[in-house]
N, C-alpha and C positions, 0 to 999 in steps of 0.2 A: 032937085035930086031926091030920089026916093030914100026912104029910111033904110032900106036894105043895103043900098050902095054906101051910105054913110057908115054903117056898121062894119062892112067889109074894109073900108078905107081906114077906119080907126084901128081895127085889128092888125092890119098890115103895118101901120106906124108903130104899134106896140112891139111887134116882133122885131122891127128894125132897131128899136131902142134896146131891147133885151139882149140882142146878140153881142154888142160890144161890152155890155156890163158883165155878161157871162164869161166872155173871153178874159176880161181883166181879173175876174175872181179866180179863174183857173190858173192864170199866170202867177198870181200871188201865192196860191197854194203850192204850186210847183216850186216857186222860189223858196218858200219856207222849208219844203222837204229837201231841197238841194243844200240849204244852209245847215241842216242838221247832220253834219259830217260825223262819222264814227271815228274818233281819234284817240279814245282812251285806251291805255294798255295796262295789262297786269303782268307782273313778273315776280320771281323769287330773288331774294338777295344773293349776293355772290357766295357761292358755296365752295367747299374745299374737300380735300381728301380726309377721310375718317378711317379709324380702325374699329373693329368689332368691340363693343362695350363703350365707345365714346358717346357723349351727349351731342345730338345733332339739333342745332337751333337754326331755323330758316325764317327769314323775314318775308312778309308779303307786302308788295309795293304796288301802288296805283299811280299812273302818270296821266292826268286829265287832258293835257294839251289844249285843244280848242273847246273842250266841254267844261261844264260846271257841275261836278259830281256831287250828288246829294244822297244817293242810295246805292248800296252795293250788296249783292247776293252772291255768296261764294260757294262753289262746290269744288273740293280738292280731294283727289284720290291719291292713295299711297299703298305700297306693297308691304303688308304686315309681316311678311317673311324677312324683309330686309330692315324695316323700321318698326320698332315696337313703341307703344305708348303706355304710360303708367295708368292713366284713366282718361275718359272722355272729357273730364273737366280741365285737365292739365295740358291737353294737346294744343289748344289755341289760347294764347294770352295776349295782353296789351292791345286788344282790338277795339277798345272803347275810347282810346285817346283822341282819335280823329273823328270817329263816327260814334258818338256817345249813346245813341239809342239802339238797343238790340231788339229787333222785331221777332227773331226766331233763332233758336240754337244757343250755343254750338251743340251739334249732335254728331255722333259717330256711328255709322252703320257699315257692316261688312258682308260681303259675299265671297266665300272661300278666302283667299289671301288678299283680296282687293277691298280696302276700306275707304270710306268717303267721309270727309268732314264737311258739314254744312252750317252756314251761319248767314243771317240776314241783318244788315245794319243800315242806319240812316243818320243824317245830321239832326233829325228831330227838330224841336223848337229852340234848342240852345246852341246847337253846333253851327260851324261855319262851313260853307261849301268848299270842296277841294278844287283848286284851280292851279294852272301853271304847267310848265313843261318839265318840272323836276319830279323825281320819284318821292312819293309820300308813303311812309310806313303805316300800314293799317292793321298790323297784327304779326305775331310770331308763332311759328309751329315748333313744337318741342317733341323730339323723338330720342330713342336710344338705338344706336347701330346694332342690329341683331345678327346679321350674317353678311359675308362678302357679296358684292354685286357682280353681275355679269354684263359686260358692255354690249353684248349682242341682244339683250332683252329690252323690253319697253322701259322707259324712264320710270323710276320708282316713286316719283313725286310730280304730279302734274295737275293742271286746272281741268275740271270737267266743264267744258263750255256749254254743254246742254243745261247745266244747272247754275250757270254763272250769268249775272245780269248787272249792268251799271246804267243808272238813269242820270240825266242831266236836267238842270233847271235853266239852262241858257235860253234866251229869247228865241233863238233859231231852232231849238230842239223840241221834239214832240214829247208830251208828258210821259208816255209809256214806251218810248223808243229806247232800245238797248244800244248804247253808244260804245260798247266794247269793240275795239278794232282788232286786238290780238292778245293772246295770253301765252307766255313762254313757259316751257317745262323747266324743272330744276335739274341741274347737273350735279349729281352726288355720286361719289365713288367711295365704296367701303372695302377696306382691305383686311385680310386676316391679321391677327396680332402677331408682330414679328417675334421670332424665336431668338432670345439673347445668345450671342456667341461668347463662349467662355474665353477670357483672356489668359495670357501666360502667367503662371504662378512663379514667384521668385524662390530661389533655392534658400533653405534656411541658413542663416549666418551662424557659424560656430562661435561659441563663447568659451573664453578661457576659464578653466576651473582648476584651482590648486589641487594637486594630487600628492599626498605625502608618500614618501618612499620608506621601506622597511629599514630598521637600523642595520648598519654594516660595521664590521670590526675594523679597527685601524689604530694607528698611533702607538703601538707597543711591540714588544718582542718576547722571545722565550727566555726565561731565566736559566742560567747554567747551573750544573751540579744537582745535588739532591735537594728536593723541596722547592725547586724553581717553578714559576708559573707564568701565565700570560699577562702581560701588562697592557696599558693603554686604556682608551675610553670609547664611548659610542657617540656618534654625531648624527643628528637627524637633519637632513637638508631638504626644505620644501622646494618643489619644482613646479613650474607652470607647464601645462600640457593641454593641447586641444583634443586629446584622446579621452574617451570616456572610460577606458579600461585601465585600472591602476596596475602598475608593475610591482612585483614582490621580489625583493632580494633576500636570499637565504644566507645567513652568516655561517661561515665555515670555521669551526673551533680550531685554534692553534694547538699543537701537541704540548702537553705539560711535562715537567721533569719527572723522571722515574728514579726510585731508590735502589742503589746497588746492593745486592746480596752477596755474602761471602761465597766464593766458589768452592766447590768440593771436588776438585778434579783429582787425577791420579798422583800428582806430586805430594799432596798432603798424606795420602795413604802410604806412600813409600817412606816418608819421613817418620811416620808413626811406627811403622814396622821396624825401622832401624833402631829407634829408641828402645822398643821392647826387646829387640835382640841384644842391644848393648847391656841392658839391665840383667838379662839372663846370664850373659857371659861374665859380668862382674860377680854375680851371685855364685857362679860355679867356681871361680877362682878363690873366693873367700871360703868356701866349703873345703876345698883342697888344702888350704893353708891351715886349717884347724886339724 
């Protein structure tokens, strides 16, 4: 057999051996990609109804499920017309408890009324990967309710999935593969401050106040004859009354005795005239006798 034929036969045998090896390698790669299931979810804690001026504290939770989470990059948007923050340093807290190494942030940037909080965290060299099907708190957001919400508008707090990434170190996961399966918006309702309704007011209770009465005359009579007068005493009797207006009694003086004067009527004139006439008559008789 010539050398050329041997070369062709050897090349053919190599191709036959390479085909199954290549197929096996591709199957393994496909199997690894299928095994890297995106099962991690992000959510906000249970929220409630707030009033304008209330402090709004919302937890951020990750649920790894089948993944082994070692890296989290968060982008969270909020409506600054509805939720206000004191400062960018206070908007996100407690984020280093589970993911102790902070690679970037937290930062806050705004366009019009839509602001976004960004932070990148990992387990670093000392942290433990996040695993299991339970919710794990990885941070808290702190706001103040600024104005009432409108249920017809976009949720005022949500994850920006274009800036959110979660990596897993599970053996079936790819090193740079985002294993985030879903991220749920927050449900927050802000109501106006209720106006207090005035309750019924009780009527004032009257208090009893002693009211003294004015002295009144009593207990005596009018003396007879000349020089008589009014006898008796004065008695002050306190009385209880719920009225605030005191009553005044005016004492009426009793008539006092009057002195009788001698009358000078016509009878005295007649008697005097008679006496004078008698004296004149006696004088005339005496003169005649002489």
